[in-house]
C-alpha positions in Angstrom: 78.7 122.3 71.8 80.1 125.5 73.2 83.4 127.0 72.1 85.6 130.0 72.8 86.8 132.4 70.0 90.6 131.9 69.3 92.7 133.7 66.6 93.3 131.5 63.5 97.1 131.3 64.4 96.3 130.0 67.9 93.9 127.4 66.6 96.5 126.2 64.0 99.0 125.9 66.8 96.6 124.0 68.9 95.8 121.7 66.0 99.5 121.0 65.5 100.1 120.4 69.2 97.2 117.9 69.6 98.2 115.9 66.4 101.8 115.8 67.5 101.0 114.5 70.9 99.1 111.6 69.3 102.3 110.9 67.4 104.4 111.1 70.5 102.4 108.6 72.6 102.4 106.1 69.8 106.1 106.4 68.9 107.2 103.3 70.8 104.6 101.0 69.1 105.3 98.6 66.3 102.9 98.1 63.3 102.0 94.8 64.9 101.1 96.5 68.2 98.9 98.9 66.3 96.8 96.2 64.7 95.8 94.3 67.9 92.2 94.5 69.1 92.0 92.6 72.5 88.2 92.9 73.1 85.1 94.3 71.5 85.1 97.5 73.6 88.7 98.4 72.5 90.0 99.4 69.0 93.3 98.9 67.3 95.7 101.9 67.7 95.8 102.3 63.9 92.0 102.6 63.8 92.2 105.5 66.4 94.8 107.2 64.3 92.6 106.9 61.2 89.3 107.7 62.8 90.5 111.0 64.4 91.7 112.0 60.9 88.5 110.8 59.3 86.6 113.2 61.7 88.4 116.3 60.2 88.1 115.1 56.7 84.4 114.2 57.0 83.1 117.1 58.9 85.3 119.9 57.5 87.3 119.1 54.4 84.6 117.2 52.5 82.5 120.4 52.5 85.1 122.1 50.3 84.5 121.3 46.6 88.3 121.8 45.9 89.2 119.0 48.3 90.0 115.6 46.9 89.1 112.8 49.3 92.0 110.5 50.3 90.1 107.2 49.8 86.4 106.8 49.3 86.2 103.5 51.3 87.7 105.3 54.4 84.2 106.8 54.8 83.0 103.3 55.8 86.1 101.9 57.4 86.7 104.7 59.9 83.2 105.9 60.8 82.6 105.0 64.4 78.9 105.5 65.1 77.6 108.4 63.0 74.6 106.9 61.4 73.7 110.2 59.7 77.0 110.0 57.8 76.6 106.5 56.6 77.2 102.8 57.4 80.1 101.7 59.7 82.5 98.8 59.6 81.5 96.5 62.6 83.3 97.6 65.7 84.2 94.1 67.0 86.0 93.3 63.7 88.2 96.4 63.5 91.3 94.3 64.3 90.6 91.8 61.5 91.7 94.0 58.7 95.4 94.3 57.8 94.9 97.0 55.2 95.4 99.9 55.2 98.6 99.4 57.0 100.2 101.7 59.5 102.4 103.5 57.0 99.3 104.2 54.8 97.4 105.6 57.8 100.3 107.9 58.7 100.2 109.1 55.0 96.5 109.7 55.4 97.1 111.8 58.5 99.8 113.9 56.8 97.5 114.4 53.8 94.6 115.7 55.9 96.9 117.8 58.1 98.4 119.5 55.1 95.1 120.2 53.5 93.5 121.5 56.7 96.5 123.6 57.8 96.7 125.2 54.4 93.0 126.2 54.6 93.4 127.4 58.2 95.6 130.2 56.9 92.4 131.8 55.7 90.6 133.6 58.5 87.2 133.1 56.8 87.7 129.3 56.7 88.6 129.2 60.4 85.6 131.3 61.3 83.3 129.1 59.3 84.6 125.8 60.8 85.8 127.0 64.2 83.3 125.1 66.3 83.9 121.8 64.4 87.7 122.3 64.6 87.6 122.7 68.3 85.3 119.7 68.7 87.7 117.7 66.5 90.7 118.6 68.7 88.8 117.6 71.9 87.7 114.4 70.1 91.3 113.5 69.3 92.3 114.1 72.9 89.6 111.6 73.9 91.1 109.1 71.5 94.6 109.7 72.8 93.2 108.4 76.1 91.6 105.5 74.4 94.9 104.6 72.6 96.6 104.3 76.0 93.8 102.3 77.7 93.3 100.0 74.7 96.9 99.2 74.2 97.3 98.6 77.9 94.5 96.0 77.7 96.1 94.4 74.7 99.5 94.2 76.3 98.0 92.8 79.5 96.5 89.9 77.5 100.0 89.0 76.1 101.8 86.3 78.1 105.0 88.3 77.6 103.5 91.3 79.4 105.4 93.8 77.3 105.7 97.4 78.6 104.4 100.4 76.6 107.3 102.5 77.8 109.5 101.4 80.7 109.8 104.7 82.5 110.2 105.5 86.2 107.0 106.1 88.2 106.3 109.6 89.6 106.8 110.0 93.3 103.9 108.9 95.5 101.7 111.4 97.3 100.1 109.2 100.1 96.6 109.8 101.4 96.1 112.6 103.8 93.0 111.2 105.5 91.3 114.6 105.2 87.7 115.3 104.3 86.0 118.4 102.8 82.7 119.4 104.4 80.0 121.5 102.7 76.7 122.8 104.2 73.4 122.5 102.5 73.2 124.8 99.4 71.6 125.4 96.1 74.6 124.9 93.8 75.0 125.8 90.1 76.2 122.9 88.0 76.9 122.5 84.3 79.3 124.5 82.2 79.3 128.3 82.9 80.2 129.3 79.3 83.2 131.3 78.0 85.2 128.2 77.0 84.7 125.0 75.1 82.4 122.3 76.5 80.4 119.3 75.2 76.7 119.5 74.8 76.1 117.0 77.7 77.5 119.6 80.1 74.6 122.0 79.3 72.4 123.7 80.2 73.8 125.1 83.5 71.2 124.8 86.2 70.6 124.8 90.0 70.5 121.8 92.2 69.7 121.3 95.9 72.7 119.8 97.7 72.1 118.6 101.2 75.0 118.8 103.6 77.7 116.4 102.6 81.4 115.5 102.9 83.8 114.3 100.2 87.2 112.7 100.7 90.2 114.7 99.9 92.0 111.5 98.8 91.4 108.7 96.3 91.0 105.2 97.8 94.5 103.6 97.9 95.6 100.1 96.9 96.3 99.4 100.6 92.8 100.4 101.6 91.3 98.3 98.8 93.4 95.3 99.8 91.8 95.4 103.2 88.4 95.2 101.5 89.7 92.1 99.6 91.1 90.5 102.8 87.7 91.0 104.4 86.2 88.8 101.7 84.8 91.8 99.9 84.4 89.8 96.6 82.6 87.0 98.4 80.0 88.9 100.4 76.8 89.3 98.4 75.4 91.8 100.9 77.9 94.4 99.8 77.0 94.2 96.1 74.2 95.5 93.9 72.4 92.5 92.3 73.8 93.1 88.8 77.2 93.7 90.4 77.1 90.4 92.3 76.0 88.6 89.1 79.0 90.1 87.3 81.4 89.1 90.0 80.2 85.5 89.8 80.1 85.4 86.0 83.5 87.0 85.5 85.3 85.5 88.5 86.5 88.8 89.8 88.6 88.7 93.0 90.7 91.8 92.5 91.0 95.0 90.4 91.7 94.5 86.7 95.4 93.9 86.0 96.2 92.6 89.5 97.8 89.2 89.7 98.7 87.1 92.7 102.2 85.7 92.1 104.9 84.4 94.5 102.7 85.1 97.5 102.2 88.8 96.7 100.0 91.0 94.6 101.4 92.5 91.5 99.8 94.7 88.8 100.3 95.3 85.2 101.0 98.9 84.2 102.0 100.6 81.0 105.6 100.4 82.4 105.3 96.6 82.9 104.5 94.3 85.8 105.3 95.8 89.3 104.4 95.0 92.9 101.2 96.6 94.2 102.1 99.8 96.1 99.8 100.4 99.0 100.1 104.2 98.8 99.1 104.4 95.1 95.4 105.0 94.3 93.6 101.8 93.3 92.6 101.9 89.6 90.8 100.0 86.9 87.8 99.6 89.2 84.2 99.2 87.9 81.2 101.1 89.2 80.1 97.8 90.8 83.4 97.5 92.7 83.4 101.2 93.7 79.9 100.9 95.1 80.7 97.7 97.0 83.8 99.2 98.5 82.0 102.3 99.6 79.3 100.2 101.3 82.0 98.1 103.0 83.7 101.3 104.2 80.4 102.7 105.6 80.4 105.5 103.1 79.0 106.0 99.6 79.9 107.4 96.2 79.3 111.1 95.6 76.7 112.3 93.2 78.1 114.0 90.1 76.7 117.3 91.4 78.3 117.0 94.8 81.6 116.2 93.0 81.3 119.2 90.6 80.3 121.6 93.4 83.2 120.5 95.6 85.7 120.6 92.7 84.7 124.2 91.8 84.8 125.4 95.4 88.2 123.8 96.1 89.6 125.1 92.8 88.5 128.6 93.7 90.2 128.3 97.0 93.4 127.1 95.4 93.3 130.0 93.0 93.0 132.4 95.8 96.0 130.7 97.5 97.8 130.5 94.2 98.2 126.8 94.7 99.5 124.9 91.7 97.3 122.0 90.5 98.5 118.7 91.9 96.6 116.2 89.7 98.5 113.8 87.4 97.9 114.2 83.6 99.3 112.5 80.5 101.0 115.5 78.9 102.8 116.4 82.2 103.9 112.8 82.9 105.2 112.5 79.3 107.1 115.7 79.6 108.6 114.7 82.9 109.6 111.3 81.6 107.4 109.4 84.0 105.3 106.3 83.5 101.6 106.8 82.7 100.3 105.4 85.9 98.6 107.1 88.9 100.8 107.3 92.0 99.3 110.1 94.0 96.2 109.4 96.2 96.3 113.0 97.6 95.9 116.0 95.3 93.3 117.8 93.3 90.0 116.3 92.3 90.9 116.7 88.5 93.5 114.4 87.0 95.1 111.1 88.3 92.0 108.9 88.0 88.4 109.1 86.7 86.1 108.8 89.7 82.8 106.9 89.6 79.8 108.8 90.9 76.5 107.5 92.0 74.8 109.3 89.2 73.3 107.7 86.1 74.2 109.4 82.9 71.2 111.3 81.7 70.3 114.7 80.1 70.2 117.9 82.1 66.9 119.7 82.3 66.3 121.4 79.0 69.0 119.5 77.1 68.8 119.4 73.4 71.4 117.6 71.2 73.0 119.8 68.5 71.6 119.4 65.0 73.3 117.2 62.4 75.8 114.4 62.8 77.7 116.1 65.7 74.5 115.7 67.7 75.1 112.0 67.8 78.2 112.6 69.9 76.7 112.3 73.4 73.0 112.3 73.6 72.2 108.9 72.2 74.3 107.2 74.8 72.2 108.4 77.8 71.1 105.0 78.8 72.6 102.3 81.1 75.7 104.3 81.9 77.2 105.9 85.0 79.0 109.2 85.2 82.7 109.5 86.0 84.3 112.8 86.8 87.9 114.2 87.0 90.0 112.8 84.2 93.1 110.6 84.6 96.8 110.1 83.9 95.7 109.2 80.3 94.0 112.7 79.9 95.7 115.9 78.8 95.5 118.7 81.4 93.9 121.2 79.1 91.2 118.8 78.0 89.5 118.7 81.4 87.2 121.0 83.5 85.0 120.5 86.6 81.8 120.1 84.4 83.3 117.4 82.2 81.0 114.3 82.2 82.5 111.0 81.2 80.3 107.9 81.1 80.7 104.1 80.9 78.7 101.0 81.7 78.9 99.9 85.3 81.0 96.8 84.6 83.7 98.7 82.6 87.2 98.4 84.1 89.8 99.0 81.4 89.7 102.8 81.8 91.8 104.5 84.5 89.0 104.6 87.0 89.1 104.8 90.8 87.2 105.7 93.9 86.6 108.9 95.9 84.2 108.4 98.9 81.4 110.7 100.1 79.1 110.7 103.2 
């Protein structure tokens, strides 16, 4: 991991801000909401609240002989996948345990917060644990996103279709129809240093990029509906073999959370069930669906290196023009009082929706995972996954950067994922 040096007071303020935002986005949930686990890939909200706290306790506080651990069994209950730390409670069964209850987990969070913030008043403590503190904050921001995507999936399985927060949607920014063109070049990709990044963004290296174009807009619901109307889900020639098998096995005929009711398409959002808006970007799309749509449209998905190069070039141009970023992010939407749902097809490449790339998730040339348990964070998942770029309405603005690499299996749909075309 790579971090940037911040004064102790600034790091304490960042810690408080991240932890408070987690509390803000869970404020409307009941204890019963926080216990639900709707599928193996999701986790109960209360588990996310405890696990992010476990991270700080395990990797920072437990190294202090003066620290008294909150509960010894929490080492096992709230470990996710860190084998070098110890055994883990089985992920598919996280929703089967009623204890500790939500009140107890909030007490656990306060206990760890107080212990950590007290020690963060000491500059030598901050200096010794700076890198792990920064990783922990970014780790919690990732789990804030998972809280939102997991509770959305849970609510969508409930026949009552409850809303997370019934807030108005942000104004739409319809697609512009523009494309960005780039000539052949040797581009630099990977994190350039100076600020925090994850290990999978390193090392920075050169890649050959043939001439390419990338869409200025995300694919809209209206555009995707035309694919559906053209029997897109029933034409095997449009699909990868594994994708077609998945469509048949799962019975897919529309994006996740779309429902055909009263002769029209509706979709479930964190603000409840609403009609499908053609100008909004289509979301909750798998890699298989994104690839099939691109083939139907006579285009393709961008490689992750094309995406990153274009994002950096366009961001530099915006900075020269002093253009404000137009992507949609969780913290902005919460502050504005808007629903956490993407409504802008046009805008910057970062924010709004995670975008599938054509790139398999693998190590960059010369990559080495960090030593110790933190080294289990990314490297061991470099198999059978595809890279997504850009962030989403469930991501915080300050958490993202052009080199950020997200990754999921090609059939995953419960994340806020969409499509940007290339050619």
